[in-house]
Structure formats: C-alpha cells, structure tokens
Phi, psi and omega in degrees: 000321180301317181292320179299324183282352178278148182304322184295345182262006175297139180063023181282156172258126184240134175252116182257113183251131180210154172270354176075006184286337176245130178286149175270128182297156177301319181297313180295319179300319178294318179297316178297315180301314180295315181297316180296317180296312182297324182270359181055041179275158174249124183241127175247133179258139175239110183261113181273076187247027184301325181280342184212073187294349181266001186294152177277152175206164186234028180293333184298344181288336183220001179257139177284321179228147176228127175252125179254120181303325182297342182255010183241144170287154183305319180293327180288326181301312181298318181296318181293314182297319180288336181275341181291000000 
C-alpha cells in the first residue's frame, strides 16, 4: 500500500498473486480499492487455486481481471502469465 501511494506508482500495472487460502479483510480490500483508484493503477489477480478450485477469494474487490489457474488448461496458463 505504501508503494501504491507514492507518486512513482501512478498509472502502474500491478499483478496480485495469491493462493487464496487466506481471505482479505473487508477493511484491507477497501483500502486497496481506494489506493488503486486514487493512483489510477491497473490490478490483475492471479489465483493459484488448482488444488482447491472451489475456494472463496476476494480479489474482485480491487482487481480489474482475475485469472484462476483451476479454470485454465496448462498451455493457456503459460500464455496468460506471459501476456500479463
């Protein structure tokens, strides 16, 4: 969050990678959403949920796009990661 709030990070592209095993609190999600909005950042989430595709996650609160590994074929994963 500190980095997002610095001037040099305005209009930055951010890749948020998580296994989704820990939920993001509502307070933190709101802070991230506000910081990203204020800095005009673009956030893409990569959810590494191949072992547990039914898990809950809260990336949608601050990510523009979310890629879930559980929904991708192996060949597609490489293409998406390299394209981000």
